[in-house]
N, C-alpha and C positions, 0 to 999 in steps of 0.2 A: 403565248402568241409568238414569243421570240424563237422557239425551236422550229416552228413552221416557217417563220420568216427566213431563218438561216437555211432551212432545207430548200426553200424556193430560190434563195440567192445562189446556193451551190448548184442547183439544177439549171438555173439560167446560165451560169458560167459554163457548165458542162455543155449545154446546147450550143452556145456561141462557139465554143472550141470545136464541137463536133461539126458545125457547118464549115469551118475553116479546114478541118481534116478531110471532109468530103470533097472540097475543091482540090485539095492536094492529091487525093487519090484519083480523082478524075484526070487531073493533069498528068500524073505518073502513068496512067493507063493509056493516054493518048498523046504522049509527048513526041513520038516519032512523026505523027501527022501534023501536029500543031507546034509551031515554034514559039508563039507568044500567046498572051491571054485572049486577045481579040479573035484570033483564028481558032483557039480552043472553044470559045463561045459559039462560033459559027458551026463547028463540027459537032458539038454536043447538042442533043435534042433539048428543046425548051423545057420539057417535063423534068429532066434531070436538074436543070438549073433552078426550076421552081422549088424542088425539094430542098436544095441548099438555102435558097432565099427564105423559105418558110421556117426552116430550122433556125436560121439566124433571127428572124422576126419573133418567133415564139420564145427564143432564148432571151431576147431583150425584154419582152413583155413579162416573162416569169421573173427575170432579174428585178425589174421595176416593182412588181408586186411584192417580192420578197423584201426589197428595200423599204417599201412603205410599211409592210407588216412589222419589220424590225424596229422602225423608228416611230411607230404609231403613238406611243405614250408621249414621246418628245413633241410630236406634232400637235397633239391635243393640248399639252401644257402650254405651248407657245400660242395657240389659238385663244386659250383662256386669258393669258397675259395681254394679248392684243385687245380682246374684248374689254377687259378691265381698264386698260389705258385709254381706249376709246370712250368709255363711260366717264372716266375722270376728265378727259378733255372736254366732253360735252357739258359737264357740270361746271367746270371752271370758266368756260367761254360763253355760257348762256344759251347753248343750243337745246338744252333740255330744261325748259322753264318749269315744268310741273315738279321736277325733283329739286330744283333750286329754291322754290317757295316753301317747301316742307322743312 
């Protein structure tokens, strides 16, 4: 599971970087007509900006999926520890009467 998680992490980082590179390329190609970022957004069609936004969003999603896949065993272990601590708390404080009588 960890190799796939690492692959997703690297792919997510690559897509996030790619979205920034796309914006830089758009700016370089239109820098004579646009002096700042706001005028660049007005000159550039919305479909082009949607591509950079979607690349960034998919990069973040894939990065988060890779992070979860890489840390899955740790997450499951912590959930087991929390469940056990909750069960012990219920037994000690009388919230679980049927287990205390046995």
